[in-house]
C-alpha positions in Angstrom: 51.0 -8.5 9.7 48.6 -10.1 12.1 46.6 -6.7 12.6 46.3 -6.3 8.9 45.0 -9.8 8.3 42.4 -9.1 11.2 41.4 -5.8 9.4 41.1 -7.6 6.1 38.9 -10.3 7.7 36.8 -7.8 9.5 36.3 -5.7 6.3 35.4 -8.9 4.4 32.9 -9.9 7.0 31.4 -6.3 6.9 31.2 -6.4 3.1 29.6 -9.8 3.3 27.0 -8.5 5.6 26.3 -5.4 3.6 25.9 -7.6 0.6 23.5 -10.0 2.4 21.4 -6.9 3.6 20.6 -6.0 0.0 16.8 -5.2 -0.5 14.6 -8.3 -1.3 11.8 -8.2 -3.8 8.4 -9.2 -2.8 5.3 -9.8 -5.0 2.0 -8.6 -3.8 -0.3 -11.4 -2.8 -3.8 -10.5 -4.3 -5.5 -13.2 -2.1 -4.2 -11.2 1.1 -4.3 -7.7 -0.3 -7.2 -5.4 -0.3 -8.0 -1.6 -0.2 -11.2 -1.0 1.6 -12.7 2.5 1.6 -15.3 4.0 4.1 -17.2 7.2 3.9 -20.1 8.3 6.0 -23.6 8.3 4.4 -25.4 11.2 5.8 -24.0 10.5 9.2 -26.6 7.4 9.4 -24.3 4.6 8.3 -21.0 4.1 6.6 -20.6 3.2 2.9 -17.9 0.6 2.2 -16.2 -1.0 -0.8 -13.2 -2.6 -2.0 -11.0 -3.3 -5.0 -10.8 -6.9 -6.2 -8.2 -6.6 -8.7 -4.7 -5.5 -7.7 -1.1 -6.1 -8.5 2.3 -4.5 -7.3 5.7 -5.3 -5.8 7.7 -4.2 -2.8 11.5 -3.8 -2.3 12.2 -4.3 1.4 15.5 -3.9 3.2 14.7 -4.6 6.7 18.3 -4.2 7.9 18.8 -1.0 6.0 15.3 0.2 7.1 14.4 1.2 3.6 11.8 0.1 1.0 9.9 1.0 -2.1 6.3 -0.1 -3.0 4.3 0.1 -6.3 0.7 -1.2 -6.0 -2.2 -0.5 -8.5 -5.9 -1.3 -8.2 -8.3 -1.6 -11.1 -11.1 0.9 -10.6 -13.6 -1.4 -12.7 -13.3 -4.0 -9.9 -14.8 -1.8 -7.2 -17.0 -3.9 -5.1 -19.6 -2.8 -2.5 -21.7 -5.9 -2.7 -24.5 -4.0 -4.7 -24.3 -4.1 -8.5 -26.0 -0.7 -8.9 -23.8 1.1 -6.5 -20.6 -0.5 -8.0 -21.7 0.9 -11.6 -22.6 4.3 -10.1 -18.9 4.2 -8.5 -17.3 3.2 -11.7 -19.0 6.0 -13.6 -18.1 9.7 -14.1 -19.4 11.0 -10.7 -16.8 8.9 -8.7 -13.9 6.8 -10.1 -14.6 7.4 -13.9 -13.2 4.0 -14.6 -13.5 4.3 -18.4 -11.2 7.3 -18.5 -9.1 6.4 -15.5 -9.0 2.5 -15.0 -5.9 2.5 -12.8 -5.4 3.7 -9.1 -1.8 3.8 -8.1 0.2 4.2 -4.8 4.0 4.3 -5.0 6.4 5.0 -2.3 10.2 5.0 -1.5 9.9 6.3 2.0 9.4 3.7 4.8 9.5 4.8 8.5 10.2 2.2 11.2 9.5 1.6 14.9 12.2 -0.7 15.8 12.4 -3.4 13.3 8.8 -2.8 12.1 7.4 -0.6 9.4 5.4 2.3 11.3 4.3 4.2 8.2 4.8 4.6 4.4 4.7 7.8 2.6 4.2 8.1 -1.1 1.9 9.4 -3.9 -1.6 8.2 -4.8 -2.9 8.7 -8.3 -6.6 8.9 -8.7 -8.6 10.2 -11.6 -5.3 11.4 -13.2 -4.2 13.5 -10.2 -1.4 12.6 -7.8 -1.0 13.7 -4.1 1.0 12.8 -1.3 -0.5 10.2 1.1 1.0 8.7 4.4 -0.2 5.2 5.3 0.2 4.6 9.1 0.7 0.9 10.1 -1.6 -0.7 12.6 0.5 -3.7 12.6 3.4 -5.1 10.7 5.3 -8.3 10.5 7.4 -10.7 8.4 6.9 -14.4 8.8 8.0 -17.7 7.2 4.8 -19.0 5.4 4.3 -22.7 6.2 2.4 -23.2 2.9 4.6 -21.1 0.6 8.0 -22.0 2.0 9.0 -18.5 1.6 9.1 -15.1 3.6 6.0 -13.1 3.5 5.8 -9.6 4.9 2.7 -7.5 5.4 0.4 -5.4 7.6 -2.6 -3.3 8.1 -2.3 0.4 7.2 -4.9 3.3 7.2 -5.0 6.9 6.0 -7.7 9.6 5.4 -7.8 11.3 2.2 -9.7 14.3 1.0 -11.4 13.1 -2.3 -11.9 16.6 -3.6 -8.0 16.9 -3.8 -8.4 14.4 -6.7 -11.6 16.1 -8.2 -14.0 13.6 -6.8 -16.7 16.1 -5.7 -20.0 14.1 -6.2 -22.4 14.8 -3.4 -20.4 17.3 -1.3 -23.0 19.9 -1.9 -25.6 17.6 -0.3 -23.5 16.9 2.8 -21.4 13.8 1.7 -18.2 14.2 3.4 -14.9 14.9 1.6 -12.8 12.7 3.8 -12.6 9.0 2.8 -10.9 6.4 5.3 -8.7 4.0 3.3 -7.8 0.7 5.0 -5.0 -1.2 3.2 -4.5 -4.9 4.0 -1.3 -6.1 2.2 0.8 -9.2 2.2 3.7 -9.7 -0.2 5.7 -12.9 -0.9 9.6 -12.9 -1.2 10.6 -13.7 -4.7 
């Protein structure tokens, strides 16, 4: 009888631990989330830009070492600091924002190094085409925000994509590279 009570208590504790380890939902914090892109300009300099309008959510299970993410960026919000360049990027030569206003990344495959996310593999949709992308974490952590009084998780990620895979071919014949470096700075607040 004593052994069965012990087994029942152990099973209850284990079940409680599993229930406690359920994935938590986090909302992307737009004030601390940016996608910046970089592409060489004839080897002389690097053109950079970012998207100012973004939204998304993350399901994160640190104990289970799993997660899901969905984040979207408004192509009309591309910002290089130069209005004429922004307009060109929004046009049909690049992001074609009138026809494809949303750029989206979704993933349900998080890889870990210890307790920290080391990479996120998912699908990037750009110009109506979807291709696999792996974002490697340069850093990742979760912390208790003293201002929000809630947990915040985030990190800096990066990848290189071949823009021609999505049909963005402008300037390739002049020597503009196909490869674009994406730097993703993201923080999300536990809901």
